[in-house]
C-alpha positions in Angstrom: -49.0 -80.3 59.7 -51.2 -82.5 61.8 -49.7 -84.3 64.8 -48.7 -87.8 64.0 -50.2 -90.6 66.1 -50.8 -94.3 65.8 -53.5 -96.8 66.6 -55.0 -100.2 65.8 -57.8 -101.2 63.6 -59.5 -104.4 64.7 -62.1 -106.0 62.5 -63.7 -108.5 64.9 -66.1 -110.1 62.5 -67.1 -109.5 58.9 -68.8 -111.6 56.3 -66.3 -112.8 53.6 -68.1 -110.6 51.0 -67.3 -107.4 53.0 -63.6 -108.1 53.5 -62.3 -106.5 50.2 -64.6 -103.5 50.7 -63.2 -103.0 54.2 -59.6 -103.1 52.9 -60.5 -100.6 50.2 -62.3 -98.2 52.6 -59.6 -98.4 55.3 -56.8 -98.2 52.7 -58.3 -95.0 51.3 -58.3 -93.4 54.7 -54.7 -94.5 55.4 -53.4 -93.7 52.0 -52.0 -97.2 51.4 -53.1 -100.3 49.4 -54.4 -102.5 52.2 -54.3 -106.3 52.2 -55.2 -107.7 55.6 -54.6 -111.2 56.8 -58.1 -112.5 57.3 -58.6 -115.5 59.6 -61.9 -117.3 60.5 -63.6 -115.8 63.6 -64.5 -118.7 65.8 -66.9 -116.6 67.9 -69.2 -116.1 64.8 -68.7 -119.0 62.4 -68.8 -117.9 58.7 -67.2 -114.5 59.5 -63.6 -113.4 59.4 -61.3 -111.2 61.6 -58.2 -109.1 60.9 -56.2 -106.3 62.6 -53.7 -103.8 61.6 -51.7 -101.2 63.4 -51.5 -97.8 61.7 -49.7 -94.5 61.9 -51.1 -91.3 60.5 -52.3 -87.8 61.4 -54.4 -87.0 64.4 -58.0 -87.8 63.5 -57.3 -90.9 61.5 -59.2 -93.0 63.9 -62.3 -91.0 63.4 -61.9 -91.1 59.6 -61.5 -94.9 59.7 -64.7 -95.2 61.8 -66.6 -92.8 59.5 -65.5 -94.8 56.4 -67.1 -97.9 57.8 -70.2 -96.3 59.4 -73.5 -98.0 58.7 -72.1 -101.3 57.4 -74.4 -104.0 58.6 -73.0 -107.3 59.9 -69.6 -105.7 60.8 -68.0 -105.6 64.3 -64.9 -103.5 64.7 -62.9 -101.3 66.9 -60.5 -98.4 66.2 -58.1 -97.0 68.7 -56.0 -93.8 68.3 -53.3 -92.9 70.8 -53.2 -89.3 72.1 -50.8 -87.0 70.3 -49.4 -83.5 71.0 -52.5 -81.4 72.0 -55.0 -84.1 70.9 -56.8 -86.6 73.0 -56.8 -90.2 71.9 -59.9 -92.1 71.1 -61.6 -95.5 71.0 -64.5 -96.3 68.6 -66.5 -99.5 68.8 -69.2 -100.7 66.4 -71.6 -103.6 66.6 -74.6 -104.3 64.3 -76.9 -104.2 67.3 -75.5 -101.2 69.2 -74.1 -99.0 66.4 -71.0 -96.8 67.2 -69.6 -95.9 70.6 -66.9 -93.3 71.0 -64.9 -92.2 74.0 -61.8 -90.1 74.4 -58.8 -91.9 76.0 -55.8 -90.7 77.9 -52.1 -91.8 77.4 -52.8 -94.9 79.5 -55.8 -96.0 77.5 -58.3 -95.0 80.1 -61.7 -93.7 79.0 -62.2 -90.1 80.0 -65.6 -88.9 81.0 -66.4 -85.2 80.7 -67.6 -83.5 83.8 -71.1 -82.8 82.4 -71.6 -86.5 81.6 -70.7 -87.4 85.1 -73.0 -84.8 86.6 -75.9 -85.9 84.3 -75.3 -89.5 85.5 -75.3 -88.4 89.1 -78.7 -86.7 88.6 -80.2 -89.7 86.9 -82.5 -92.1 88.8 -80.4 -94.9 87.3 -76.8 -93.6 87.8 -75.1 -97.0 87.2 -76.9 -97.4 83.9 -75.8 -94.0 82.7 -72.2 -94.5 83.8 -72.2 -97.9 82.0 -73.5 -96.2 78.9 -70.8 -93.5 79.1 -68.1 -96.1 79.5 -69.3 -98.3 76.6 -70.0 -101.3 78.8 -72.6 -102.8 76.4 -70.1 -102.6 73.5 -67.3 -104.2 75.6 -69.7 -106.9 76.8 -70.7 -107.7 73.2 -67.1 -107.5 71.7 -65.3 -109.4 74.4 -65.8 -112.9 73.0 -64.6 -111.6 69.6 -61.5 -110.0 71.2 -60.7 -113.2 73.0 -61.0 -115.2 69.8 -58.4 -113.0 68.2 -55.7 -113.4 70.9 -52.4 -114.2 69.4 -53.4 -113.2 65.9 -50.7 -111.5 63.7 -50.6 -107.7 63.6 -49.4 -105.7 60.6 -48.1 -102.1 60.9 -49.4 -99.6 58.3 -47.6 -96.3 57.7 -49.3 -93.4 56.0 -47.1 -92.1 53.1 -46.8 -88.4 52.3 
């Protein structure tokens, strides 16, 4: 049996037409019928935002991200807490940048592999390489969307079976 973990699925902005498709795709991964509470996204008028906390097997965050891969006009983040013997993860997606992934520790810190740090140190533009490894461009682009969602309701989803 896979280690159980939990995480959060943030849809920062999606056109109204995508909302039911997002629910269907994420619900399929989580094994539940999903009905999110969509609210207008003030950072991008005409789009909507929602979030849900989830519980499931290790790797659920990656499966959620894969289910939404390649969807244009969609900004989202998925987090997965570490579980027994498995690193956590954070995935971010923006239409302009695509997907970013980084492993995270029990405190939510991004972990950089040694070879990535060594490659950055050997680069003529070390700061740029470290910013890329830490996902700074994704954080910069998503921050206004995160702020707009402060105080929004969160729903817990539990995988059955």
